[in-house]
N, C-alpha and C positions, 0 to 999 in steps of 0.2 A: 491479506494475514489475517490468522488469527492470534486465539488468546496466547497461545506456548511463545510465537514471535515478538510478541508485545511484553511478555513479559521476561524473556531470556535473549531473545534475538537469534542469530545464527549460530549454530554450537558444535562441538566438537562429535565424530563419531560415538565416541565412549560415554559423553554425556548424553547422546539421542538413545545409545541401548540400554542404559541404565532408566531413563526415563520410562522406557517402554515397556522394562521389566515390573517398573513400580505399576505399571498401568494395570500390565496381567495381572500382578499382586493384588489389587484390589477391586477388580473386577468380580462383579457378582452373577450369579446364575438365573435366568429368569424365562419361563415357557422354552426350557431349550437352548436358550443362545447366550452369552456373555453378554454385559454391559457395565459401562464405567460413566461417572459423573451422577451429579444428582437430575440430570435429564435423561439418564439412561439410554445413552449414544451407543449403538453396537462398537464395541470393542474395534473389531477390526475398521471401520472405519475411523473410530478417533485414532488408532494409532499410525491409519494414511494421512491423515490431516497435520498430529504433531510433527511426522517426517518430513510432511511438505513443508511446515513452518522452518523447522528449524535447520535441516538438513542443505547444504550446496547441493547435493547432489542423491535428490531423493530415491531414486532407482537405485542406487546402491544398498538401499534396506530393504527391499521388497521381498527378499529370501530370510532375513530375519522376522518379518513380520508373521510368513507365513509358518515358519517354526511353531507357531502361537498357537494354531490351529492345524 
């Protein structure tokens, strides 16, 4: 489990959707790719990690993540 689980535990789909939207809003462009966080992790990878941490069924969020790309 990662930082998101440590901070929030398992959460509702609505919470996770909001979390992903916030990540999208805060992402920055660099060399043609979007990154998030001080470590500049690729946005898609970061979103997948958050979903794996927070969702009971991470597979339910694959379509939502793809909408951002």
